[in-house]
N, C-alpha and C positions, 0 to 999 in steps of 0.2 A: 107192726107194719111201718116201713120206712117212710118218712115224710119227704116227698120229692122236692119240697121248697126249703128244706133244712140246709143251713150253711155249715153245720158241724155234724159230722158222723160220729157215732159212738158204738163201740163194741166192748165186750169184756171177755177175758180169758184168764182163769186162775187168779182172780182178785186184782187183776190189772186192767183198768179201763183205758182204752185207746180213743182219744178225741182227734178227729181228722178235720182239718180245715178243708172245706169242700165247696169252694166257689171258684172253679177253674176258669170261668169266663172272665173273672177279674184278676186272675193269678193269685187268688187267695189274699187280695188286698184287704187291709183293715178298714172296712166300712163300718159305719155306725151300727148296722144290723149285725154284722159278723162279730164285732166286739161284744155286743149285748148277748148274743147267743153263746159265745164262748164263755163269757163270765157266768152265765146261768149253768152251763154244763160243768164248769169247774166247781161252782158252789154245790151242785148235786154230789159230785165226787167227794168233796170235802166233808159232807155230812153223812155219807154212806159208810157205815162200819164195815161193809163187805169189800170196800175198795182199799187195797194196800198201797197202790201207786198209780200214777197217771202217765201215759205216753201221749205226747203231743206230736202229731204228724200231719200229713197232707195228702191230698189227691193231686194228680197232675205233675207237671215238671217244675213247679215253683212252690216252695214251702210258704213264702209270704213275700209279696212285692212291696210291702210298706203300706203307708196310708193310702186309702182310696181317695184320689184327688177329686172324684165326682161326688162322693158321699163320705167325707172324712168324719171320724168320730170326734167328739169334743175332747180336747186335751185332758180334761178331768177324767173322762171315761177311760182313756188309754192309761193314765196313771193308775187308776183303780184296778184295771185288768193286770197290769204288770205287778202291782203290789199283791194282788190276789194270788198270782202264781208263786211269788216269793213266800207269802205267808201261809199258803195252803198246808195243812198239817199232814199231807201225803207228799212223798217225793214226786217231782214232775220231771220226766225224761223226754227230751226232744229227739225225734227220729227224723232226719232230714235226708231226702234223696233228690233234692232239687235246689233251685236257686233261692237265695235269701237276700233281701234288700231292705235298707233303711229300718222302718219299724219292725220288720221281721227279725232283725238282729236284736231288738229289744225283747221280743218273745224268747229268743234263743238264750239271751243272757239271764233272763228271769228264771229259766229252768235250772234244776239242780245238777243235771247230767245231760250231756248232749252228744249225739253221734251223727255222723254224716258220711255219705259215700264220697269217693274222691272226685266224682264229676260235679259235685255241688260247687257253686260259686257264691261269693259274699261281697257286699259293697254297702258302705254308708253313703248313699247317693244324695243326701239332703242338700249338701253345698252346691250341687249342680242344678238345683231348682230354686235357689235363693233362700233357703232356710238353714237351720242347724239341727243336728241330732240332739235336741234338747231333752224332751221327756224320756227318750230311751236311754239317755245317759244315766238315769237313776239306777238301773241294774248293770249297765255296761261298764261304766267307769270303775266301780268298786271291784269288778271281777277281771278287768283287762289290764295288760301291761301298758303303762302310760306312754312310753316312748314309741312302741310299735303302733299303738292306737292313734297317735297324733298324725302319722302319715295318712292313714286311711280315712280319718275324720276330715282332714283338710283337703284331700285330693279327690275323694269319691272313687278311687281306683277299685277295680275288682281284685279279689284275692281268693286263694283256694283253701281247701281244708287243712293242709299242713300249716299254713300261716294262721288260720283260725285257731288251731291248737296252740301255736306259739303265743297268740294274743290272749289266750285264756277263754275263748268263746266256745271251744269244742273240747270234749273229753277224749273222744276216740274217733278214728276214721276207719272206713272199710273200702276195699277196692271197688266193689260194685254195689248197686242198690240192693240186690238180694243178700249181700253179705252184711248189711247193716243189722239185720235181725240176728245174725249169728254173733256179731260183736256185742249186741245188747243182751243176748241170752244169759250170760253169767251175771250181768247187772240185775236183770229182772229176777233171776233165781235168788240172788242175794237179798233183794228187797222182800221177796216172798218168804224168806227164812227169818226175817227180822221182825221183832216185836213192834206192833203199831205204835205203842207208847214210846218206845226207844227211837223209832224213826222220827216221830213228831218232835221230840226233844232234841235229837241230834240235828235235825234240820234247823231248829231255832238257833242252835249254837253257830251253825254255818252261815246263817243269813242275817245275824244280828247287825253286822256292819253295813250290809246292803240296806236294811230297814232304817238304820240311822241316816243314811243318805236320803231316803224318801222323806223322813221326818224333817230333815234340815232344808232340803232343796226343792221339794216337789212344787211348792207354791211359786217360787221364783222361776223354775224351768217351765211350768205350765204357762205363766204369763209371757215368758220369752217366746214360746212356741206360738201362742195366739198372736203376739205382735208381729212376728216374722211372717206367718202365713197370711196376714192381712196387708203386707207391704207391697209396694209397686214391683220390687224385684222378684218377689215370690209369684206375683200374678204373671209376670213375664216368664219366669222359669217354668211354672206349671203349664202355661199356654204353649210354650215351646216344646215341652215334653209331650203334651197331648197331640201337637201338630207334627211331632217327629222331626224337629229342626233344632239347630243350635240356638241357645238363648242369645240375646242381644249383646251380652257382655263377653262372649267367647272371642278371643283374639288369636 
């Protein structure tokens, strides 16, 4: 029986578990509760020998709106969630048919493979509320093109799927939401045909440098995130965002 209060949906088809962010009222923002529930679902998948791979997707028109400003997770919890995706001994595939903002791009970058429809949009919006994309940089920076990334980190501009592929944040795009499943079909078929042991060890090869970044920088970036979120400019930026107005520094 489905739990109507659950923030994460879970289904299984031929050894692939699909985890759906299901908090449409908050545009699937990363609240403390959602982060905790997603971490628990991922842990279950990691321990289950019948799970070959995980698809991370969403309900509604937004994959993830970033941190929930009314109930944000502790930076340590977000670091742990991103590392959990990277370290999970099963491939994690992002399926995106909506918008991705800020912390949602951290989830996307932590996944091993990512597909999106061409109507999806992306933005690192942290600078517009007075903070920086600190914690999410742990998976983003090792996987993204640095020159292209600089523009979007510094401006908060929106960009589309083609640019997300160029940055290294997406693997493949599809014309319509319905076509994303067609684009992922050969990917999931390949994972189902692969040895669980081989998948786990191959993923370790692919994520070694990302995990080195976690080991080296997690403490510093967590402290930076906490400092910025408690600053006067962040309070102004978050208040302006919630009040749907320009922040005081906009010229």
